[in-house]
FITIZA-316454 format. One record per atom (N, C-alpha, C): residue number from 0; x, y, z; atom name. Coordinates in Angstrom, 1 decimal. Layout:
N
{drenmar NUM; {X; Y; Z}; CA}
...
// end
This chain:
158
{drenmar 0; {0.8; -1.2; 0.0}; N}
{drenmar 0; {0.0; 0.0; 0.0}; CA}
{drenmar 0; {0.9; 1.2; 0.0}; C}
{drenmar 1; {0.5; 2.2; -0.7}; N}
{drenmar 1; {1.3; 3.5; -0.8}; CA}
{drenmar 1; {0.3; 4.6; -0.9}; C}
{drenmar 2; {0.6; 5.8; -0.3}; N}
{drenmar 2; {-0.2; 6.9; -0.4}; CA}
{drenmar 2; {0.7; 8.2; -0.5}; C}
{drenmar 3; {0.2; 9.2; -1.2}; N}
{drenmar 3; {0.9; 10.4; -1.3}; CA}
{drenmar 3; {-0.1; 11.5; -1.0}; C}
{drenmar 4; {0.4; 12.6; -0.3}; N}
{drenmar 4; {-0.5; 13.7; 0.0}; CA}
{drenmar 4; {0.2; 15.0; -0.1}; C}
{drenmar 5; {-0.5; 16.0; -0.6}; N}
{drenmar 5; {0.1; 17.4; -0.7}; CA}
{drenmar 5; {-1.0; 18.4; -0.2}; C}
{drenmar 6; {-0.6; 19.3; 0.7}; N}
{drenmar 6; {-1.5; 20.2; 1.3}; CA}
{drenmar 6; {-0.9; 21.6; 1.2}; C}
{drenmar 7; {-1.7; 22.6; 0.8}; N}
{drenmar 7; {-1.2; 24.0; 0.7}; CA}
{drenmar 7; {-2.2; 24.8; 1.5}; C}
{drenmar 8; {-1.7; 25.7; 2.4}; N}
{drenmar 8; {-2.5; 26.6; 3.1}; CA}
{drenmar 8; {-1.8; 27.9; 3.5}; C}
{drenmar 9; {-2.4; 28.9; 3.9}; N}
{drenmar 9; {-1.8; 30.1; 4.3}; CA}
{drenmar 9; {-1.9; 30.2; 5.8}; C}
{drenmar 10; {-0.8; 30.6; 6.5}; N}
{drenmar 10; {-0.7; 30.8; 7.9}; CA}
{drenmar 10; {-0.3; 32.2; 8.2}; C}
{drenmar 11; {-0.7; 32.6; 9.4}; N}
{drenmar 11; {-0.4; 34.0; 9.9}; CA}
{drenmar 11; {0.7; 33.9; 10.9}; C}
{drenmar 12; {1.8; 34.6; 10.7}; N}
{drenmar 12; {2.9; 34.6; 11.7}; CA}
{drenmar 12; {3.5; 36.0; 11.8}; C}
{drenmar 13; {3.4; 36.6; 12.9}; N}
{drenmar 13; {3.9; 37.9; 13.2}; CA}
{drenmar 13; {3.3; 38.9; 12.1}; C}
{drenmar 14; {2.0; 38.9; 11.9}; N}
{drenmar 14; {1.3; 39.8; 11.0}; CA}
{drenmar 14; {1.7; 39.6; 9.5}; C}
{drenmar 15; {2.4; 38.5; 9.2}; N}
{drenmar 15; {2.7; 38.1; 7.8}; CA}
{drenmar 15; {2.0; 36.9; 7.4}; C}
{drenmar 16; {1.4; 36.9; 6.2}; N}
{drenmar 16; {0.8; 35.7; 5.7}; CA}
{drenmar 16; {1.8; 34.9; 4.9}; C}
{drenmar 17; {2.0; 33.7; 5.4}; N}
{drenmar 17; {3.0; 32.8; 4.8}; CA}
{drenmar 17; {2.3; 31.5; 4.2}; C}
{drenmar 18; {2.8; 31.0; 3.1}; N}
{drenmar 18; {2.3; 29.8; 2.5}; CA}
{drenmar 18; {3.0; 28.6; 3.1}; C}
{drenmar 19; {2.2; 27.7; 3.6}; N}
{drenmar 19; {2.6; 26.4; 4.2}; CA}
{drenmar 19; {2.4; 25.3; 3.2}; C}
{drenmar 20; {3.4; 24.5; 2.9}; N}
{drenmar 20; {3.2; 23.4; 2.0}; CA}
{drenmar 20; {3.6; 22.2; 2.8}; C}
{drenmar 21; {2.7; 21.2; 2.8}; N}
{drenmar 21; {3.0; 19.9; 3.5}; CA}
{drenmar 21; {2.9; 18.8; 2.5}; C}
{drenmar 22; {3.9; 18.0; 2.5}; N}
{drenmar 22; {3.9; 16.7; 1.6}; CA}
{drenmar 22; {4.0; 15.5; 2.6}; C}
{drenmar 23; {3.3; 14.5; 2.3}; N}
{drenmar 23; {3.3; 13.3; 3.1}; CA}
{drenmar 23; {3.4; 12.1; 2.1}; C}
{drenmar 24; {4.2; 11.1; 2.5}; N}
{drenmar 24; {4.4; 9.9; 1.8}; CA}
{drenmar 24; {4.3; 8.7; 2.8}; C}
{drenmar 25; {3.6; 7.7; 2.4}; N}
{drenmar 25; {3.5; 6.5; 3.2}; CA}
{drenmar 25; {3.6; 5.3; 2.3}; C}
{drenmar 26; {4.4; 4.3; 2.8}; N}
{drenmar 26; {4.5; 3.0; 2.1}; CA}
{drenmar 26; {4.4; 2.0; 3.2}; C}
{drenmar 27; {3.5; 1.0; 3.0}; N}
{drenmar 27; {3.2; -0.1; 4.0}; CA}
{drenmar 27; {3.2; -1.4; 3.3}; C}
{drenmar 28; {3.8; -2.4; 3.9}; N}
{drenmar 28; {3.8; -3.8; 3.4}; CA}
{drenmar 28; {3.5; -4.7; 4.6}; C}
{drenmar 29; {2.9; -5.8; 4.3}; N}
{drenmar 29; {2.5; -6.8; 5.3}; CA}
{drenmar 29; {2.6; -8.2; 4.7}; C}
{drenmar 30; {3.3; -9.1; 5.5}; N}
{drenmar 30; {3.4; -10.5; 5.1}; CA}
{drenmar 30; {2.8; -11.4; 6.2}; C}
{drenmar 31; {2.0; -12.4; 5.7}; N}
{drenmar 31; {1.4; -13.3; 6.7}; CA}
{drenmar 31; {1.6; -14.7; 6.2}; C}
{drenmar 32; {1.9; -15.6; 7.1}; N}
{drenmar 32; {2.2; -17.0; 6.7}; CA}
{drenmar 32; {1.7; -18.0; 7.8}; C}
{drenmar 33; {1.0; -19.0; 7.4}; N}
{drenmar 33; {0.6; -20.1; 8.3}; CA}
{drenmar 33; {1.4; -21.3; 8.1}; C}
{drenmar 34; {1.7; -22.0; 9.2}; N}
{drenmar 34; {2.6; -23.2; 9.2}; CA}
{drenmar 34; {1.8; -24.3; 9.9}; C}
{drenmar 35; {2.3; -25.5; 9.7}; N}
{drenmar 35; {1.8; -26.7; 10.4}; CA}
{drenmar 35; {0.3; -26.8; 10.5}; C}
{drenmar 36; {-0.3; -26.8; 9.3}; N}
{drenmar 36; {-1.8; -27.0; 9.2}; CA}
{drenmar 36; {-2.5; -25.9; 9.9}; C}
{drenmar 37; {-2.0; -24.6; 9.8}; N}
{drenmar 37; {-2.6; -23.4; 10.4}; CA}
{drenmar 37; {-2.5; -23.4; 11.9}; C}
{drenmar 38; {-1.6; -24.2; 12.5}; N}
{drenmar 38; {-1.4; -24.2; 14.0}; CA}
{drenmar 38; {-0.5; -23.0; 14.4}; C}
{drenmar 39; {0.4; -22.5; 13.5}; N}
{drenmar 39; {1.3; -21.4; 13.8}; CA}
{drenmar 39; {1.1; -20.4; 12.7}; C}
{drenmar 40; {0.8; -19.2; 13.1}; N}
{drenmar 40; {0.6; -18.1; 12.2}; CA}
{drenmar 40; {1.6; -17.0; 12.5}; C}
{drenmar 41; {2.3; -16.5; 11.5}; N}
{drenmar 41; {3.3; -15.4; 11.7}; CA}
{drenmar 41; {2.9; -14.2; 10.8}; C}
{drenmar 42; {3.1; -13.0; 11.3}; N}
{drenmar 42; {2.9; -11.8; 10.5}; CA}
{drenmar 42; {4.0; -10.9; 10.7}; C}
{drenmar 43; {4.4; -10.2; 9.6}; N}
{drenmar 43; {5.5; -9.2; 9.7}; CA}
{drenmar 43; {5.0; -8.0; 8.9}; C}
{drenmar 44; {5.1; -6.8; 9.5}; N}
{drenmar 44; {4.6; -5.6; 8.8}; CA}
{drenmar 44; {5.7; -4.5; 8.9}; C}
{drenmar 45; {5.8; -3.7; 7.9}; N}
{drenmar 45; {6.8; -2.6; 7.9}; CA}
{drenmar 45; {6.1; -1.4; 7.2}; C}
{drenmar 46; {6.3; -0.2; 7.7}; N}
{drenmar 46; {5.8; 1.0; 7.1}; CA}
{drenmar 46; {6.8; 2.1; 7.2}; C}
{drenmar 47; {6.8; 2.9; 6.2}; N}
{drenmar 47; {7.7; 4.1; 6.1}; CA}
{drenmar 47; {6.8; 5.3; 5.9}; C}
{drenmar 48; {7.0; 6.4; 6.7}; N}
{drenmar 48; {6.2; 7.6; 6.6}; CA}
{drenmar 48; {7.2; 8.8; 6.6}; C}
{drenmar 49; {7.0; 9.7; 5.7}; N}
{drenmar 49; {7.8; 10.9; 5.6}; CA}
{drenmar 49; {6.9; 12.1; 5.4}; C}
{drenmar 50; {7.2; 13.1; 6.2}; N}
{drenmar 50; {6.4; 14.4; 6.1}; CA}
{drenmar 50; {7.4; 15.5; 6.0}; C}
{drenmar 51; {7.1; 16.4; 5.1}; N}
{drenmar 51; {7.9; 17.6; 4.9}; CA}
{drenmar 51; {7.0; 18.8; 5.0}; C}
{drenmar 52; {7.4; 19.8; 5.8}; N}
{drenmar 52; {6.7; 21.1; 5.9}; CA}
{drenmar 52; {7.7; 22.1; 5.3}; C}
{drenmar 53; {7.1; 23.0; 4.5}; N}
{drenmar 53; {7.9; 24.1; 4.0}; CA}
{drenmar 53; {7.1; 25.4; 4.1}; C}
{drenmar 54; {7.8; 26.4; 4.7}; N}
{drenmar 54; {7.3; 27.8; 4.8}; CA}
{drenmar 54; {8.4; 28.7; 4.2}; C}
{drenmar 55; {8.1; 29.4; 3.2}; N}
{drenmar 55; {9.1; 30.2; 2.5}; CA}
{drenmar 55; {10.3; 29.3; 2.2}; C}
{drenmar 56; {11.5; 29.8; 2.7}; N}
{drenmar 56; {12.7; 29.0; 2.4}; CA}
{drenmar 56; {13.0; 28.1; 3.5}; C}
{drenmar 57; {12.2; 28.0; 4.6}; N}
{drenmar 57; {12.5; 27.1; 5.7}; CA}
{drenmar 57; {11.7; 25.8; 5.5}; C}
{drenmar 58; {12.4; 24.7; 5.9}; N}
{drenmar 58; {11.7; 23.4; 5.7}; CA}
{drenmar 58; {12.1; 22.4; 6.8}; C}
{drenmar 59; {11.2; 21.5; 7.1}; N}
{drenmar 59; {11.5; 20.5; 8.1}; CA}
{drenmar 59; {11.1; 19.2; 7.5}; C}
{drenmar 60; {11.8; 18.1; 7.9}; N}
{drenmar 60; {11.5; 16.8; 7.4}; CA}
{drenmar 60; {11.4; 15.8; 8.6}; C}
{drenmar 61; {10.4; 15.0; 8.7}; N}
{drenmar 61; {10.2; 14.0; 9.7}; CA}
{drenmar 61; {10.1; 12.7; 9.0}; C}
{drenmar 62; {10.9; 11.7; 9.5}; N}
{drenmar 62; {10.8; 10.4; 8.9}; CA}
{drenmar 62; {10.5; 9.4; 10.1}; C}
{drenmar 63; {9.6; 8.4; 9.7}; N}
{drenmar 63; {9.2; 7.5; 10.7}; CA}
{drenmar 63; {9.2; 6.1; 10.1}; C}
{drenmar 64; {9.8; 5.1; 10.8}; N}
{drenmar 64; {9.8; 3.7; 10.4}; CA}
{drenmar 64; {9.1; 3.0; 11.5}; C}
{drenmar 65; {8.2; 2.1; 11.0}; N}
{drenmar 65; {7.4; 1.3; 12.0}; CA}
{drenmar 65; {7.5; -0.2; 11.5}; C}
{drenmar 66; {7.7; -1.0; 12.5}; N}
{drenmar 66; {7.8; -2.5; 12.2}; CA}
{drenmar 66; {7.0; -3.2; 13.3}; C}
{drenmar 67; {6.5; -4.3; 12.9}; N}
{drenmar 67; {5.7; -5.2; 13.9}; CA}
{drenmar 67; {5.9; -6.6; 13.5}; C}
{drenmar 68; {5.8; -7.5; 14.5}; N}
{drenmar 68; {5.9; -8.9; 14.4}; CA}
{drenmar 68; {4.8; -9.5; 15.2}; C}
{drenmar 69; {4.1; -10.4; 14.6}; N}
{drenmar 69; {3.0; -11.1; 15.4}; CA}
{drenmar 69; {3.1; -12.6; 15.3}; C}
{drenmar 70; {2.7; -13.2; 16.3}; N}
{drenmar 70; {2.8; -14.7; 16.4}; CA}
{drenmar 70; {1.6; -15.2; 17.1}; C}
{drenmar 71; {1.0; -16.2; 16.5}; N}
{drenmar 71; {-0.2; -16.9; 17.0}; CA}
{drenmar 71; {0.0; -18.4; 16.9}; C}
{drenmar 72; {-0.2; -19.1; 18.0}; N}
{drenmar 72; {0.0; -20.5; 18.1}; CA}
{drenmar 72; {-1.3; -21.2; 18.7}; C}
{drenmar 73; {-1.8; -22.2; 18.0}; N}
{drenmar 73; {-3.0; -22.9; 18.5}; CA}
{drenmar 73; {-2.5; -24.2; 19.2}; C}
{drenmar 74; {-2.5; -24.1; 20.5}; N}
{drenmar 74; {-2.2; -25.3; 21.3}; CA}
{drenmar 74; {-3.1; -26.5; 21.1}; C}
{drenmar 75; {-4.4; -26.2; 21.1}; N}
{drenmar 75; {-5.5; -27.1; 20.8}; CA}
{drenmar 75; {-6.3; -26.4; 19.7}; C}
{drenmar 76; {-7.2; -27.1; 19.1}; N}
{drenmar 76; {-8.0; -26.5; 18.0}; CA}
{drenmar 76; {-8.7; -25.2; 18.5}; C}
{drenmar 77; {-9.2; -25.2; 19.7}; N}
{drenmar 77; {-9.9; -24.0; 20.2}; CA}
{drenmar 77; {-9.2; -23.1; 21.1}; C}
{drenmar 78; {-7.9; -23.4; 21.4}; N}
{drenmar 78; {-7.1; -22.6; 22.3}; CA}
{drenmar 78; {-5.9; -21.9; 21.6}; C}
{drenmar 79; {-5.9; -20.6; 21.6}; N}
{drenmar 79; {-4.8; -19.9; 20.9}; CA}
{drenmar 79; {-4.0; -19.0; 21.9}; C}
{drenmar 80; {-2.7; -19.1; 21.7}; N}
{drenmar 80; {-1.7; -18.2; 22.4}; CA}
{drenmar 80; {-1.3; -17.2; 21.3}; C}
{drenmar 81; {-1.2; -15.9; 21.6}; N}
{drenmar 81; {-0.8; -14.9; 20.6}; CA}
{drenmar 81; {0.0; -13.8; 21.3}; C}
{drenmar 82; {0.7; -13.1; 20.5}; N}
{drenmar 82; {1.5; -12.0; 20.9}; CA}
{drenmar 82; {2.0; -11.2; 19.8}; C}
{drenmar 83; {2.3; -9.9; 20.0}; N}
{drenmar 83; {2.9; -9.1; 19.0}; CA}
{drenmar 83; {3.8; -8.1; 19.6}; C}
{drenmar 84; {4.8; -7.7; 18.8}; N}
{drenmar 84; {5.8; -6.6; 19.2}; CA}
{drenmar 84; {5.8; -5.6; 18.1}; C}
{drenmar 85; {5.8; -4.3; 18.5}; N}
{drenmar 85; {5.9; -3.3; 17.4}; CA}
{drenmar 85; {7.0; -2.3; 17.9}; C}
{drenmar 86; {7.7; -1.8; 16.9}; N}
{drenmar 86; {8.8; -0.8; 17.1}; CA}
{drenmar 86; {8.5; 0.4; 16.2}; C}
{drenmar 87; {8.9; 1.5; 16.7}; N}
{drenmar 87; {8.8; 2.8; 16.0}; CA}
{drenmar 87; {10.0; 3.6; 16.1}; C}
{drenmar 88; {10.6; 4.0; 15.0}; N}
{drenmar 88; {11.7; 4.9; 15.0}; CA}
{drenmar 88; {11.3; 6.2; 14.3}; C}
{drenmar 89; {11.5; 7.3; 15.1}; N}
{drenmar 89; {11.1; 8.6; 14.6}; CA}
{drenmar 89; {12.3; 9.5; 14.5}; C}
{drenmar 90; {12.5; 10.2; 13.4}; N}
{drenmar 90; {13.7; 11.1; 13.3}; CA}
{drenmar 90; {13.4; 12.3; 12.5}; C}
{drenmar 91; {13.8; 13.4; 13.1}; N}
{drenmar 91; {13.8; 14.7; 12.3}; CA}
{drenmar 91; {15.2; 15.3; 12.4}; C}
{drenmar 92; {15.3; 16.6; 12.0}; N}
{drenmar 92; {16.6; 17.2; 11.9}; CA}
{drenmar 92; {17.4; 17.2; 13.2}; C}
{drenmar 93; {16.8; 17.4; 14.3}; N}
{drenmar 93; {17.5; 17.5; 15.5}; CA}
{drenmar 93; {17.0; 16.6; 16.7}; C}
{drenmar 94; {16.2; 15.6; 16.3}; N}
{drenmar 94; {15.6; 14.7; 17.4}; CA}
{drenmar 94; {15.4; 13.3; 16.8}; C}
{drenmar 95; {15.7; 12.4; 17.7}; N}
{drenmar 95; {15.5; 11.0; 17.3}; CA}
{drenmar 95; {14.8; 10.2; 18.5}; C}
{drenmar 96; {13.8; 9.4; 18.2}; N}
{drenmar 96; {13.1; 8.7; 19.2}; CA}
{drenmar 96; {12.9; 7.3; 18.8}; C}
{drenmar 97; {12.9; 6.4; 19.8}; N}
{drenmar 97; {12.6; 5.0; 19.5}; CA}
{drenmar 97; {11.6; 4.5; 20.6}; C}
{drenmar 98; {10.6; 3.8; 20.2}; N}
{drenmar 98; {9.6; 3.2; 21.1}; CA}
{drenmar 98; {9.3; 1.8; 20.7}; C}
{drenmar 99; {9.0; 1.0; 21.7}; N}
{drenmar 99; {8.5; -0.4; 21.4}; CA}
{drenmar 99; {7.3; -0.7; 22.3}; C}
{drenmar 100; {6.6; -1.6; 21.8}; N}
{drenmar 100; {5.3; -2.0; 22.5}; CA}
{drenmar 100; {5.1; -3.5; 22.3}; C}
{drenmar 101; {4.7; -4.2; 23.4}; N}
{drenmar 101; {4.4; -5.6; 23.3}; CA}
{drenmar 101; {3.1; -6.0; 23.9}; C}
{drenmar 102; {2.4; -6.9; 23.3}; N}
{drenmar 102; {1.1; -7.4; 23.8}; CA}
{drenmar 102; {1.1; -8.9; 23.7}; C}
{drenmar 103; {0.4; -9.6; 24.6}; N}
{drenmar 103; {0.3; -11.0; 24.6}; CA}
{drenmar 103; {-1.1; -11.4; 25.2}; C}
{drenmar 104; {-1.5; -12.6; 24.8}; N}
{drenmar 104; {-2.8; -13.0; 25.2}; CA}
{drenmar 104; {-3.1; -14.5; 25.0}; C}
{drenmar 105; {-4.2; -14.9; 25.5}; N}
{drenmar 105; {-4.7; -16.3; 25.3}; CA}
{drenmar 105; {-6.2; -16.2; 24.9}; C}
{drenmar 106; {-6.6; -17.0; 24.0}; N}
{drenmar 106; {-8.0; -16.9; 23.5}; CA}
{drenmar 106; {-8.6; -18.3; 23.4}; C}
{drenmar 107; {-9.8; -18.5; 23.9}; N}
{drenmar 107; {-10.5; -19.8; 23.8}; CA}
{drenmar 107; {-11.8; -19.6; 23.1}; C}
{drenmar 108; {-12.0; -20.3; 22.0}; N}
{drenmar 108; {-13.3; -20.2; 21.2}; CA}
{drenmar 108; {-13.9; -21.6; 21.1}; C}
{drenmar 109; {-15.2; -21.6; 21.5}; N}
{drenmar 109; {-15.9; -22.9; 21.4}; CA}
{drenmar 109; {-17.3; -22.5; 21.0}; C}
{drenmar 110; {-17.7; -22.9; 19.8}; N}
{drenmar 110; {-19.1; -22.7; 19.2}; CA}
{drenmar 110; {-19.3; -21.2; 19.3}; C}
{drenmar 111; {-20.3; -20.7; 20.1}; N}
{drenmar 111; {-20.7; -19.3; 20.0}; CA}
{drenmar 111; {-20.0; -18.4; 21.1}; C}
{drenmar 112; {-19.2; -19.0; 21.9}; N}
{drenmar 112; {-18.6; -18.3; 23.0}; CA}
{drenmar 112; {-17.1; -18.1; 22.8}; C}
{drenmar 113; {-16.6; -16.9; 23.2}; N}
{drenmar 113; {-15.1; -16.6; 23.0}; CA}
{drenmar 113; {-14.7; -16.0; 24.3}; C}
{drenmar 114; {-13.6; -16.5; 24.9}; N}
{drenmar 114; {-13.0; -16.0; 26.1}; CA}
{drenmar 114; {-11.6; -15.5; 25.8}; C}
{drenmar 115; {-11.2; -14.3; 26.3}; N}
{drenmar 115; {-9.9; -13.8; 25.9}; CA}
{drenmar 115; {-9.3; -13.1; 27.1}; C}
{drenmar 116; {-8.0; -13.4; 27.4}; N}
{drenmar 116; {-7.2; -12.7; 28.4}; CA}
{drenmar 116; {-6.1; -12.0; 27.6}; C}
{drenmar 117; {-6.0; -10.7; 27.8}; N}
{drenmar 117; {-5.1; -9.9; 27.0}; CA}
{drenmar 117; {-4.3; -9.0; 27.9}; C}
{drenmar 118; {-2.9; -9.1; 27.8}; N}
{drenmar 118; {-2.0; -8.2; 28.5}; CA}
{drenmar 118; {-1.5; -7.2; 27.5}; C}
{drenmar 119; {-1.6; -5.9; 27.7}; N}
{drenmar 119; {-1.3; -4.9; 26.7}; CA}
{drenmar 119; {-0.1; -4.0; 27.2}; C}
{drenmar 120; {0.6; -3.5; 26.3}; N}
{drenmar 120; {1.7; -2.5; 26.6}; CA}
{drenmar 120; {2.7; -3.1; 27.7}; C}
{drenmar 121; {3.2; -4.2; 27.5}; N}
{drenmar 121; {4.1; -4.9; 28.4}; CA}
{drenmar 121; {5.4; -4.1; 28.6}; C}
{drenmar 122; {5.7; -3.2; 27.7}; N}
{drenmar 122; {7.0; -2.4; 27.9}; CA}
{drenmar 122; {6.7; -1.2; 28.8}; C}
{drenmar 123; {5.4; -0.8; 29.0}; N}
{drenmar 123; {5.0; 0.2; 29.9}; CA}
{drenmar 123; {5.5; 1.6; 29.5}; C}
{drenmar 124; {5.7; 1.9; 28.2}; N}
{drenmar 124; {6.1; 3.2; 27.8}; CA}
{drenmar 124; {4.8; 4.0; 27.7}; C}
{drenmar 125; {4.9; 5.3; 28.0}; N}
{drenmar 125; {3.7; 6.1; 28.1}; CA}
{drenmar 125; {3.6; 7.3; 27.2}; C}
{drenmar 126; {4.3; 8.4; 27.5}; N}
{drenmar 126; {4.2; 9.6; 26.7}; CA}
{drenmar 126; {5.5; 10.0; 26.2}; C}
{drenmar 127; {5.5; 10.4; 24.9}; N}
{drenmar 127; {6.8; 10.9; 24.3}; CA}
{drenmar 127; {6.4; 12.3; 23.7}; C}
{drenmar 128; {7.3; 13.3; 23.9}; N}
{drenmar 128; {7.0; 14.6; 23.5}; CA}
{drenmar 128; {8.3; 15.1; 22.7}; C}
{drenmar 129; {8.0; 15.7; 21.5}; N}
{drenmar 129; {9.1; 16.3; 20.7}; CA}
{drenmar 129; {8.7; 17.8; 20.6}; C}
{drenmar 130; {9.6; 18.6; 21.1}; N}
{drenmar 130; {9.4; 20.1; 20.9}; CA}
{drenmar 130; {10.4; 20.6; 19.9}; C}
{drenmar 131; {9.9; 21.5; 19.1}; N}
{drenmar 131; {10.8; 22.1; 18.1}; CA}
{drenmar 131; {10.5; 23.6; 17.9}; C}
{drenmar 132; {11.5; 24.4; 17.8}; N}
{drenmar 132; {11.2; 25.8; 17.5}; CA}
{drenmar 132; {12.0; 26.2; 16.2}; C}
{drenmar 133; {11.2; 26.8; 15.3}; N}
{drenmar 133; {11.8; 27.3; 14.0}; CA}
{drenmar 133; {11.4; 28.7; 13.9}; C}
{drenmar 134; {12.5; 29.6; 14.1}; N}
{drenmar 134; {12.3; 31.0; 14.1}; CA}
{drenmar 134; {11.2; 31.4; 15.2}; C}
{drenmar 135; {10.1; 32.0; 14.9}; N}
{drenmar 135; {9.2; 32.4; 15.9}; CA}
{drenmar 135; {8.1; 31.3; 16.1}; C}
{drenmar 136; {8.1; 30.3; 15.4}; N}
{drenmar 136; {7.1; 29.2; 15.5}; CA}
{drenmar 136; {7.5; 28.1; 16.3}; C}
{drenmar 137; {6.6; 27.6; 17.2}; N}
{drenmar 137; {6.9; 26.4; 18.0}; CA}
{drenmar 137; {6.0; 25.3; 17.5}; C}
{drenmar 138; {6.6; 24.1; 17.5}; N}
{drenmar 138; {5.9; 22.9; 17.1}; CA}
{drenmar 138; {6.0; 21.9; 18.2}; C}
{drenmar 139; {5.0; 21.2; 18.5}; N}
{drenmar 139; {5.0; 20.1; 19.6}; CA}
{drenmar 139; {4.3; 18.9; 19.1}; C}
{drenmar 140; {5.0; 17.8; 19.1}; N}
{drenmar 140; {4.4; 16.5; 18.7}; CA}
{drenmar 140; {4.3; 15.6; 19.9}; C}
{drenmar 141; {3.1; 15.1; 20.2}; N}
{drenmar 141; {2.9; 14.3; 21.4}; CA}
{drenmar 141; {2.4; 12.9; 21.0}; C}
{drenmar 142; {3.1; 11.9; 21.5}; N}
{drenmar 142; {2.7; 10.5; 21.2}; CA}
{drenmar 142; {2.4; 9.8; 22.6}; C}
{drenmar 143; {1.2; 9.2; 22.6}; N}
{drenmar 143; {0.9; 8.5; 23.9}; CA}
{drenmar 143; {0.5; 7.1; 23.7}; C}
{drenmar 144; {1.0; 6.3; 24.7}; N}
{drenmar 144; {0.7; 4.8; 24.7}; CA}
{drenmar 144; {0.0; 4.6; 26.0}; C}
{drenmar 145; {-0.9; 3.6; 26.0}; N}
{drenmar 145; {-1.6; 3.3; 27.2}; CA}
{drenmar 145; {-0.6; 2.6; 28.3}; C}
{drenmar 146; {-0.9; 2.7; 29.6}; N}
{drenmar 146; {-0.1; 2.0; 30.6}; CA}
{drenmar 146; {-0.3; 0.5; 30.5}; C}
{drenmar 147; {0.5; -0.3; 31.2}; N}
{drenmar 147; {0.3; -1.7; 31.2}; CA}
{drenmar 147; {-1.2; -2.0; 31.6}; C}
{drenmar 148; {-1.8; -2.9; 30.9}; N}
{drenmar 148; {-3.2; -3.2; 31.2}; CA}
{drenmar 148; {-3.4; -4.7; 31.0}; C}
{drenmar 149; {-4.4; -5.2; 31.6}; N}
{drenmar 149; {-4.9; -6.6; 31.4}; CA}
{drenmar 149; {-6.4; -6.6; 31.3}; C}
{drenmar 150; {-6.9; -7.3; 30.3}; N}
{drenmar 150; {-8.3; -7.3; 30.0}; CA}
{drenmar 150; {-8.8; -8.7; 29.8}; C}
{drenmar 151; {-9.9; -9.0; 30.5}; N}
{drenmar 151; {-10.5; -10.3; 30.3}; CA}
{drenmar 151; {-11.9; -10.0; 29.6}; C}
{drenmar 152; {-12.2; -10.7; 28.5}; N}
{drenmar 152; {-13.4; -10.4; 27.8}; CA}
{drenmar 152; {-14.1; -11.7; 27.5}; C}
{drenmar 153; {-15.5; -11.6; 27.5}; N}
{drenmar 153; {-16.3; -12.7; 27.2}; CA}
{drenmar 153; {-17.2; -12.3; 26.0}; C}
{drenmar 154; {-17.2; -13.0; 24.9}; N}
{drenmar 154; {-18.1; -12.7; 23.8}; CA}
{drenmar 154; {-19.0; -13.9; 23.5}; C}
{drenmar 155; {-20.2; -13.5; 23.1}; N}
{drenmar 155; {-21.1; -14.6; 22.7}; CA}
{drenmar 155; {-21.8; -14.1; 21.4}; C}
{drenmar 156; {-21.8; -15.0; 20.4}; N}
{drenmar 156; {-22.4; -14.7; 19.1}; CA}
{drenmar 156; {-23.8; -15.4; 19.1}; C}
{drenmar 157; {-24.8; -14.6; 18.7}; N}
{drenmar 157; {-26.1; -15.1; 18.7}; CA}
{drenmar 157; {-26.4; -15.7; 17.3}; C}
// end
């Protein structure tokens, strides 16, 4: 999957009207494979995102790489163990950030009922803030992850 975006707008800075140009590029790929008669499922995903902002002769570029790995194993026909790990690398002209996140769980499905125990954000990373000042303008990017959590759910299909 790929997408391209281009956005033009006017902004007001210190009583001057400036033209802001924003270009965005995204490329995403995903591979999935089942092994041993669908008892083991693997998934691998990678995406690249780039954003460029230009105002007059000033420009900033932000690049982001994201990767994830998922594993699902059926111990019995109705009992599944699963987990996933995702990583994110963010880089701009003067800042670099790396985050990772892991989830794991167990799921039991029998006829119309599904029971699931899910542990989320096992790395317990929470909030990341990137501050940037370009001339008189301030930019702030905030990324938030949920705290460690555990969820038990019961689903019934009618």
